[in-house]
C-alpha positions as CSV (number, residue, x, y, z in Angstrom):
1,X,1.5,-1.4,12.2
2,X,-1.3,-2.4,11.7
3,X,-1.9,-5.7,9.4
4,X,-4.4,-7.2,7.2
5,X,-3.8,-10.6,5.9
6,X,-7.1,-12.1,3.1
7,X,-11.1,-13.2,4.2
8,X,-12.7,-14.9,2.6
9,X,-16.4,-13.4,3.4
10,X,-16.1,-10.0,0.4
11,X,-18.2,-10.9,-2.5
12,X,-16.6,-11.6,-5.7
13,X,-18.0,-8.4,-7.3
14,X,-17.1,-6.3,-4.9
15,X,-12.9,-7.5,-4.8
16,X,-13.0,-7.2,-8.6
17,X,-14.7,-3.1,-8.4
18,X,-12.4,-2.6,-6.5
19,X,-9.7,-4.5,-7.9
20,X,-10.1,-3.2,-11.5
21,X,-10.4,0.6,-9.7
22,X,-7.5,0.7,-7.9
23,X,-5.0,-1.4,-10.0
24,X,-5.6,0.7,-13.2
25,X,-5.7,3.7,-11.8
26,X,-4.4,4.1,-8.2
27,X,-7.3,6.9,-8.0
28,X,-8.0,6.5,-4.3
29,X,-6.7,7.9,-2.1
30,X,-4.6,7.0,1.6
31,X,-6.7,9.4,3.5
32,X,-7.0,9.9,7.6
33,X,-9.2,12.9,9.2
34,X,-9.3,13.6,12.2
35,X,-12.4,14.2,14.3
36,X,-10.8,17.8,15.5
37,X,-7.6,19.4,13.9
38,X,-7.9,21.5,17.1
39,X,-6.5,18.3,19.6
40,X,-6.2,19.6,23.4
41,X,-3.3,18.2,25.4
42,X,-4.1,14.8,26.7
43,X,-7.8,15.3,26.0
44,X,-9.3,11.9,24.1
45,X,-9.4,12.8,19.7
46,X,-10.3,10.3,17.2
47,X,-8.5,9.4,13.5
48,X,-10.5,7.5,11.2
49,X,-9.1,6.1,7.7
50,X,-10.0,4.9,4.9
51,X,-9.3,5.1,0.8
52,X,-11.8,7.4,-1.2
53,X,-12.0,8.9,-4.3
54,X,-14.1,11.6,-2.3
55,X,-12.4,13.9,0.2
56,X,-15.2,13.7,3.3
57,X,-16.1,11.1,2.6
58,X,-15.1,7.7,3.1
59,X,-15.4,4.3,0.9
60,X,-13.1,1.8,1.4
61,X,-11.7,0.6,5.4
62,X,-8.0,-0.7,6.3
63,X,-10.1,-3.2,7.3
64,X,-11.8,-4.2,3.7
65,X,-8.7,-2.9,1.8
66,X,-7.3,-6.0,3.5
67,X,-9.6,-8.7,2.2
68,X,-8.0,-8.2,-1.8
69,X,-4.8,-6.7,-0.9
70,X,-1.9,-8.7,0.1
71,X,-0.2,-8.9,1.8
72,X,-0.8,-5.3,2.9
73,X,1.0,-3.2,5.6
74,X,-0.6,0.2,7.3
75,X,1.6,2.3,10.4
76,X,0.1,5.3,11.8
77,X,2.1,6.7,14.4
78,X,1.7,11.1,16.0
79,X,4.8,12.7,15.5
80,X,5.3,15.7,16.9
81,X,7.8,18.4,16.3
82,X,10.2,17.6,18.9
83,X,10.9,14.5,16.0
84,X,9.0,11.7,18.7
85,X,7.3,9.9,17.8
86,X,4.2,7.6,19.5
87,X,2.9,4.8,17.1
88,X,-1.3,3.8,17.1
89,X,-1.3,0.7,17.9
90,X,-3.1,-2.5,15.3
91,X,-5.4,-3.4,18.0
92,X,-6.5,0.2,18.9
93,X,-8.4,0.4,15.3
94,X,-11.7,-0.6,14.9
95,X,-13.9,-0.9,11.2
96,X,-16.7,1.5,11.5
97,X,-19.2,2.8,9.5
98,X,-19.1,6.7,9.2
99,X,-23.3,6.7,8.6
100,X,-23.9,4.9,11.5
101,X,-21.4,6.3,13.4
102,X,-20.5,2.9,15.2
103,X,-17.8,0.0,15.4
104,X,-19.7,-2.8,12.8
105,X,-18.4,-6.0,11.0
106,X,-15.4,-5.8,8.7
107,X,-18.1,-6.1,6.0
108,X,-20.1,-3.2,6.6
109,X,-17.3,-1.1,7.5
110,X,-16.4,2.2,5.4
111,X,-13.7,3.5,7.7
112,X,-11.0,3.1,10.7
113,X,-11.6,3.9,13.8
114,X,-8.6,4.3,16.6
115,X,-9.0,6.7,19.8
116,X,-5.4,9.0,20.3
117,X,-4.2,11.3,22.9
118,X,-1.6,14.1,22.2
119,X,1.0,14.3,24.8
120,X,3.1,17.6,24.0
121,X,2.7,21.1,22.8
122,X,2.5,22.5,19.5
123,X,2.0,20.2,15.9
124,X,1.3,17.4,15.6
125,X,1.4,14.8,12.4
126,X,-0.8,11.9,12.4
127,X,1.9,10.5,9.6
128,X,0.3,6.9,7.9
129,X,2.4,4.7,5.3
130,X,0.3,1.9,3.1
131,X,1.9,-0.6,0.7
132,X,-0.8,-3.7,-1.0
133,X,0.9,-5.7,-3.4
134,X,-2.6,-7.7,-5.4
135,X,-1.8,-10.9,-7.3
136,X,-3.3,-10.4,-10.4
137,X,-3.7,-13.5,-11.0
138,X,-7.1,-13.9,-9.3
139,X,-8.6,-11.5,-11.4
140,X,-7.7,-13.1,-14.6
141,X,-5.2,-10.7,-15.4
142,X,-0.6,-11.5,-14.7
143,X,2.0,-10.9,-12.6
144,X,0.9,-8.3,-9.4
145,X,0.5,-4.5,-8.8
146,X,2.1,-2.5,-5.5
147,X,0.3,0.5,-4.5
148,X,2.1,2.4,-2.3
149,X,0.5,5.5,-0.2
150,X,2.0,8.2,2.4
151,X,-0.5,11.0,4.5
152,X,0.4,13.4,6.7
153,X,-2.3,14.8,8.6
154,X,-1.7,18.4,11.1
155,X,-3.5,19.5,14.4
156,X,-2.9,22.1,15.6
157,X,-0.9,23.3,13.0
158,X,1.1,26.3,13.6
159,X,4.9,28.2,12.9
160,X,7.0,26.0,15.1
161,X,8.9,24.3,12.0
162,X,6.7,21.2,11.7
163,X,5.0,22.0,8.5
164,X,8.3,21.5,6.1
165,X,9.7,18.7,7.4
166,X,9.9,15.5,5.3
167,X,8.9,12.2,7.0
168,X,8.3,9.4,5.2
169,X,11.9,8.2,4.1
170,X,12.9,8.1,0.1
171,X,10.5,5.3,-0.8
172,X,6.9,7.1,-0.5
173,X,5.2,10.2,-2.6
174,X,5.7,13.0,-0.6
175,X,4.7,16.4,-0.3
176,X,5.4,18.9,2.7
177,X,4.5,22.6,2.7
178,X,7.6,24.9,1.6
179,X,6.6,27.9,3.3
180,X,6.4,28.3,7.1
181,X,3.0,28.7,8.8
182,X,1.8,31.4,10.2
183,X,0.9,31.4,14.2
184,X,-2.3,29.7,14.8
185,X,-2.0,28.3,11.6
186,X,-4.0,28.4,8.1
187,X,-7.2,30.3,6.9
188,X,-8.8,30.6,4.3
189,X,-8.3,33.1,1.2
190,X,-4.4,32.6,1.3
191,X,-1.8,31.3,-1.3
192,X,-0.3,28.6,-0.2
193,X,3.0,26.8,-1.6
194,X,4.1,23.5,-1.7
195,X,6.9,21.3,-2.9
196,X,6.2,17.5,-3.9
197,X,8.6,14.2,-3.8
198,X,8.8,11.6,-4.6
199,X,11.3,8.4,-3.6
200,X,13.7,11.4,-2.4
201,X,13.6,13.7,-5.7
202,X,11.7,16.7,-5.6
203,X,9.1,15.9,-8.7
204,X,9.6,18.8,-11.3
205,X,7.1,19.3,-14.2
206,X,4.3,16.9,-12.4
207,X,0.8,17.1,-12.4
208,X,-0.8,18.4,-8.4
209,X,-4.3,18.2,-7.4
210,X,-5.6,20.0,-3.6
211,X,-9.2,19.6,-3.0
212,X,-11.6,20.4,-0.1
213,X,-14.0,18.7,1.9
214,X,-17.1,19.4,0.8
215,X,-16.5,20.2,-2.7
216,X,-19.1,19.2,-5.0
217,X,-19.5,15.7,-6.8
218,X,-19.9,14.2,-10.4
219,X,-20.1,10.8,-11.8
220,X,-17.2,10.1,-14.9
221,X,-17.0,6.8,-16.9
222,X,-13.3,5.1,-16.3
223,X,-13.1,2.3,-18.7
224,X,-16.6,0.8,-18.3
225,X,-17.1,1.7,-15.0
226,X,-19.0,4.2,-13.4
227,X,-16.4,6.0,-11.0
228,X,-17.5,9.0,-8.4
229,X,-14.9,12.0,-7.9
230,X,-15.1,15.2,-6.6
231,X,-14.3,18.5,-8.2
232,X,-10.7,19.8,-7.8
233,X,-7.6,22.1,-8.9
234,X,-4.8,21.1,-10.6
235,X,-1.6,22.7,-11.3
236,X,1.8,22.0,-11.8
237,X,4.9,22.0,-10.1
238,X,7.9,24.2,-11.0
239,X,11.8,22.7,-11.5
240,X,12.1,22.5,-7.6
241,X,9.0,20.3,-7.2
242,X,6.4,23.0,-6.0
243,X,3.5,24.7,-6.3
244,X,0.7,27.6,-5.2
245,X,-2.9,26.8,-4.6
246,X,-5.5,29.2,-3.2
247,X,-7.1,27.6,-0.3
248,X,-10.4,29.0,-1.7
249,X,-12.7,28.1,1.3
250,X,-13.3,27.1,4.5
251,X,-12.6,23.6,5.3
252,X,-10.1,20.4,5.9
253,X,-8.0,20.4,2.5
254,X,-6.0,17.2,0.6
255,X,-2.9,18.3,-1.3
256,X,-2.0,15.6,-3.6
257,X,0.0,13.3,-6.2
258,X,0.1,10.0,-8.2
259,X,2.8,9.1,-9.5
260,X,3.4,5.8,-12.0
261,X,0.7,5.5,-12.7
262,X,-0.2,1.7,-15.0
263,X,2.9,0.1,-13.7
264,X,3.9,-2.4,-12.1
265,X,3.7,-0.1,-8.2
266,X,2.6,3.0,-8.2
267,X,2.6,5.5,-6.1
268,X,0.4,8.1,-4.4
269,X,0.7,10.8,-1.5
270,X,-0.6,13.9,0.7
271,X,-1.2,16.4,2.9
272,X,-4.1,17.1,5.0
273,X,-4.7,20.5,7.4
274,X,-7.2,22.0,7.4
275,X,-8.3,25.8,6.5
276,X,-9.7,28.1,8.9
277,X,-11.9,31.0,9.0
278,X,-10.3,34.7,10.1
279,X,-10.2,34.3,13.4
280,X,-12.0,30.8,14.0
281,X,-9.8,28.0,15.4
282,X,-9.0,24.7,13.4
283,X,-11.7,23.0,14.0
284,X,-13.5,19.4,13.1
285,X,-13.0,17.0,10.7
286,X,-14.2,13.0,11.0
287,X,-14.8,10.3,9.1
288,X,-18.2,12.7,7.5
289,X,-16.7,16.1,7.5
290,X,-18.0,16.2,4.0
291,X,-21.7,17.2,4.7
292,X,-21.1,20.7,4.1
293,X,-21.0,21.9,0.5
294,X,-19.9,24.6,-1.4
295,X,-20.0,26.0,-4.7
296,X,-18.5,24.2,-7.8
297,X,-14.9,24.9,-8.7
298,X,-15.9,24.1,-12.2
299,X,-17.6,21.0,-13.0
300,X,-15.5,20.7,-16.7
301,X,-12.4,21.7,-15.5
302,X,-12.5,18.9,-13.0
303,X,-13.1,16.1,-15.6
304,X,-10.3,17.9,-17.8
305,X,-8.1,17.9,-14.7
306,X,-9.4,13.9,-13.3
307,X,-8.5,12.5,-17.3
308,X,-5.4,13.8,-17.0
309,X,-4.0,12.3,-14.2
310,X,-5.3,9.2,-15.8
311,X,-2.8,9.6,-18.6
């Protein structure tokens, strides 16, 4: 379990900006990105964790986030296709600067880094949970706000039954694949069906989204604050909590949803996976994997979808 207490070196301005954006919209996504989505057995890989608006661009490390949430808990484990799990220990995570490419002091970090190795063949899942509470009285408000995030990142994704399993229990917002993944993993250009759960029940008739690493980025005004967001696709789930997205780019993808926004307890959840080009392997990820740019989904559609999520 990775647990961070409050620290005093963060500036008041940064704290206010983060709290304003996180507590009013819960827009920051909890993201775990591997150094490589194809992780060879017994060879060292790495996972990078961050909270970000823009897939592929780290913003706030766990270490830095821990300066404003108290209490805060983050746990990351490796779950294998036979159901066994291995915790990535707290002391293996270090604050990391994705731009410099090295371990740094907490105040200079934008993500957290931890090495790991897989010990079993087949699909493996980097399974992460976050829960943090803010005392709003410190920032001129009243009461508390709690954020709960859940994320699953798939390595060596293939047809072995792992993709559709729920791992988070009934206390999170969780996304699963609603169909079996073909041998060799996903390829770009295919429509894929997903299922969304909130607190154990299917999320029927709710907006959900999909974004890829490297999607165009634009700035919007959110209650007087400038916020950078990437364009993304939006869909609405059916009565069974299912939605379909066309994975039209060869890139790492994040498919997710939010619930309870604007209440005292807000939820976010998603899955991260790679869609490869035909005849290619899963390929690399990494903390700065958004360096490749692709054509625009549609700026107006992206803005409309983002604003609709805030209502």
